[in-house]
BAVO-962979 format. One record per residue (C-alpha): residue number from 1; residue in three letters; x, y, z. Coordinates in steps of 0.02 Angstrom, whole numbers, plus 50000, padded with zeros to 5 digits. Layout:
<recs>
[NUM,ALA,[X,Y,Z]]
...
</recs>
This chain:
<recs>
[1,MET,[55229,55225,56434]]
[2,GLU,[55214,55415,56404]]
[3,ARG,[55106,55514,56531]]
[4,ILE,[54990,55635,56452]]
[5,LEU,[54917,55778,56558]]
[6,ILE,[54731,55820,56527]]
[7,VAL,[54670,55990,56579]]
[8,GLU,[54492,55996,56522]]
[9,ASP,[54339,56065,56622]]
[10,ASP,[54209,55967,56517]]
[11,ALA,[54193,55802,56613]]
[12,THR,[54125,55706,56463]]
[13,ILE,[54270,55762,56347]]
[14,SER,[54395,55731,56481]]
[15,GLU,[54330,55552,56510]]
[16,GLN,[54333,55523,56322]]
[17,LEU,[54513,55583,56309]]
[18,LYS,[54563,55466,56450]]
[19,ILE,[54485,55317,56365]]
[20,LEU,[54566,55367,56196]]
[21,LEU,[54734,55382,56274]]
[22,GLN,[54731,55227,56378]]
[23,SER,[54673,55120,56232]]
[24,ASN,[54823,55182,56136]]
[25,GLY,[54955,55146,56263]]
[26,TYR,[54967,55315,56355]]
[27,ILE,[54940,55354,56536]]
[28,PRO,[54822,55504,56560]]
[29,VAL,[54866,55606,56716]]
[30,SER,[54785,55757,56801]]
[31,GLN,[54942,55842,56851]]
[32,PRO,[55128,55849,56810]]
[33,PRO,[55251,55765,56789]]
[34,CYS,[55206,55716,56612]]
[35,GLU,[55281,55696,56438]]
[36,LEU,[55144,55796,56345]]
[37,ALA,[55001,55908,56393]]
[38,LEU,[54826,55927,56318]]
[39,LEU,[54756,56095,56372]]
[40,ASP,[54587,56173,56352]]
[41,VAL,[54591,56361,56333]]
[42,GLY,[54428,56419,56414]]
[43,LEU,[54456,56363,56594]]
[44,PRO,[54384,56435,56748]]
[45,GLY,[54513,56532,56843]]
[46,GLU,[54685,56508,56760]]
[47,ASN,[54666,56489,56570]]
[48,GLY,[54757,56367,56458]]
[49,PHE,[54881,56494,56400]]
[50,GLU,[54935,56530,56576]]
[51,ILE,[54948,56349,56620]]
[52,CYS,[55054,56319,56465]]
[53,ARG,[55174,56459,56513]]
[54,ASN,[55193,56389,56691]]
[55,LEU,[55218,56210,56620]]
[56,LYS,[55355,56269,56499]]
[57,LYS,[55444,56361,56646]]
[58,ASN,[55475,56200,56737]]
[59,ALA,[55495,56074,56589]]
[60,ASP,[55513,56076,56403]]
[61,ILE,[55364,55968,56365]]
[62,PRO,[55255,55975,56205]]
[63,VAL,[55085,56061,56232]]
[64,ILE,[54934,56037,56123]]
[65,PHE,[54785,56161,56144]]
[66,LEU,[54629,56064,56121]]
[67,THR,[54488,56193,56113]]
[68,ALA,[54326,56260,56042]]
[69,HIS,[54409,56432,56021]]
[70,ASP,[54436,56452,55835]]
[71,SER,[54492,56626,55806]]
[72,THR,[54661,56669,55730]]
[73,GLU,[54698,56775,55885]]
[74,ASP,[54676,56626,55995]]
[75,GLU,[54792,56520,55893]]
[76,ILE,[54923,56659,55892]]
[77,CYS,[54904,56674,56081]]
[78,GLY,[54924,56486,56097]]
[79,PHE,[55090,56482,56006]]
[80,SER,[55149,56640,56091]]
[81,ALA,[55119,56556,56257]]
[82,GLY,[55232,56410,56201]]
[83,GLY,[55106,56288,56129]]
[84,ASP,[55169,56165,56001]]
[85,ASP,[55004,56125,55913]]
[86,PHE,[54818,56188,55908]]
[87,VAL,[54676,56062,55881]]
[88,ARG,[54498,56123,55874]]
[89,LYS,[54349,56035,55944]]
[90,PRO,[54261,55926,55892]]
[91,TYR,[54428,55838,55865]]
[92,ASN,[54464,55687,55754]]
[93,ALA,[54533,55550,55867]]
[94,ASP,[54654,55487,55741]]
[95,VAL,[54722,55653,55697]]
[96,LEU,[54744,55695,55875]]
[97,LEU,[54837,55530,55906]]
[98,ALA,[54946,55563,55754]]
[99,ARG,[54993,55736,55821]]
[100,ILE,[55029,55669,55992]]
[101,ALA,[55141,55536,55919]]
[102,ARG,[55234,55667,55811]]
[103,LEU,[55272,55782,55958]]
[104,LEU,[55321,55640,56079]]
[105,ARG,[55442,55579,55941]]
[106,HIS,[55518,55750,55921]]
[107,SER,[55535,55774,56108]]
[108,ALA,[55607,55603,56147]]
[109,PRO,[55764,55627,56257]]
[110,VAL,[55941,55606,56211]]
[111,GLN,[56035,55539,56360]]
[112,THR,[56221,55526,56389]]
[113,VAL,[56308,55419,56523]]
[114,LYS,[56502,55393,56532]]
[115,GLY,[56523,55451,56351]]
[116,LEU,[56385,55340,56289]]
[117,THR,[56239,55430,56201]]
[118,VAL,[56069,55352,56175]]
[119,ASP,[55952,55444,56057]]
[120,GLU,[55771,55389,56067]]
[121,ASN,[55729,55499,55913]]
[122,THR,[55842,55395,55794]]
[123,PHE,[55851,55226,55887]]
[124,THR,[56037,55239,55899]]
[125,MET,[56180,55236,56028]]
[126,SER,[56347,55320,56000]]
[127,PHE,[56520,55312,56077]]
[128,GLY,[56689,55379,56024]]
[129,GLY,[56627,55436,55856]]
[130,HIS,[56540,55271,55814]]
[131,THR,[56353,55237,55801]]
[132,GLN,[56249,55079,55814]]
[133,SER,[56065,55064,55777]]
[134,LEU,[55951,54986,55908]]
[135,THR,[55791,54884,55895]]
[136,LYS,[55640,54941,55998]]
[137,ASN,[55680,54818,56139]]
[138,GLU,[55863,54863,56144]]
[139,LEU,[55821,55046,56147]]
[140,ARG,[55702,55029,56294]]
[141,ILE,[55827,54920,56385]]
[142,MET,[55965,55053,56359]]
[143,THR,[55841,55196,56412]]
[144,CYS,[55802,55097,56572]]
[145,LEU,[55986,55069,56617]]
[146,MET,[56029,55255,56593]]
[147,LYS,[55891,55304,56716]]
[148,LYS,[55979,55239,56874]]
[149,PRO,[56145,55163,56929]]
[150,VAL,[56084,54984,56943]]
[151,CYS,[55932,54903,56866]]
[152,THR,[55867,54732,56919]]
[153,LYS,[55814,54605,56788]]
[154,ASP,[55633,54620,56849]]
[155,GLU,[55639,54810,56836]]
[156,ILE,[55695,54800,56654]]
[157,ILE,[55567,54671,56610]]
[158,ASP,[55424,54768,56695]]
[159,TYR,[55483,54927,56606]]
[160,LEU,[55470,54839,56437]]
[161,TRP,[55301,54762,56475]]
[162,ASN,[55235,54933,56528]]
[163,ASP,[55293,55004,56362]]
[164,SER,[55203,54855,56262]]
[165,CYS,[55369,54767,56226]]
[166,TYR,[55329,54591,56276]]
[167,ILE,[55483,54512,56344]]
[168,ASP,[55530,54371,56463]]
[169,GLU,[55692,54328,56550]]
[170,ASN,[55767,54227,56410]]
[171,ALA,[55724,54362,56280]]
[172,LEU,[55807,54490,56398]]
[173,TYR,[55973,54390,56397]]
[174,VAL,[55967,54380,56209]]
[175,ASN,[55943,54571,56195]]
[176,ILE,[56074,54607,56326]]
[177,ASN,[56197,54502,56229]]
[178,ARG,[56157,54594,56066]]
[179,ILE,[56183,54761,56154]]
[180,ARG,[56353,54703,56224]]
[181,GLU,[56406,54652,56047]]
[182,LYS,[56357,54824,55983]]
[183,LEU,[56447,54913,56124]]
[184,ARG,[56600,54807,56097]]
[185,SER,[56600,54856,55910]]
[186,MET,[56611,55038,55968]]
[187,GLY,[56750,55008,56090]]
[188,ALA,[56628,55021,56239]]
[189,GLY,[56617,54838,56283]]
[190,ASP,[56660,54864,56467]]
[191,LEU,[56519,54990,56495]]
[192,LEU,[56375,54865,56518]]
[193,ARG,[56417,54770,56679]]
[194,ASN,[56325,54615,56751]]
[195,ILE,[56293,54641,56939]]
[196,ARG,[56289,54454,57001]]
[197,GLY,[56119,54414,57079]]
[198,VAL,[56052,54589,57051]]
[199,GLY,[56048,54646,56869]]
[200,TYR,[56141,54761,56756]]
[201,SER,[56235,54930,56766]]
[202,LEU,[56316,55057,56655]]
</recs>
């Protein structure tokens, strides 16, 4: 589940955003780390443009300015600060969610471990010049496995449940076997190892 930073000094709007994000499968947070940031511009102290610049220094995360400021100058300042989108208040919830989803898709990481590349943007994995497509469950399993040296079965199942991929132990075995077949077809059959009594490792 992606974490979305909310920086908004209006308590009512902030709470509305939290409810909107939670009901659509996101985790609202009040400080980094996060996968995307929603920033107001007119804040007491450090303004949204300055916060955006600081965020971009530490991580290349998408930033949406959500603000009542509607001048062209403000929009230019927002993009100059590194912002990726500019949404004016009062915002349309469906449009905001669509823009969030678009930016998260475009910023999804591409990870490589031992020559195996998993691309969350295209739902594919590649090895040795060969590419295989992945289902949503297969992609999330591979993403989990690439995050740490060994993943227990419970960790993988919990990871998928948190991402709204409902899966039990039997379904995990089925997906693991499908992933093995796809790896084997690319000449990488020995990359996914079963750690007896523990879980799986790449």
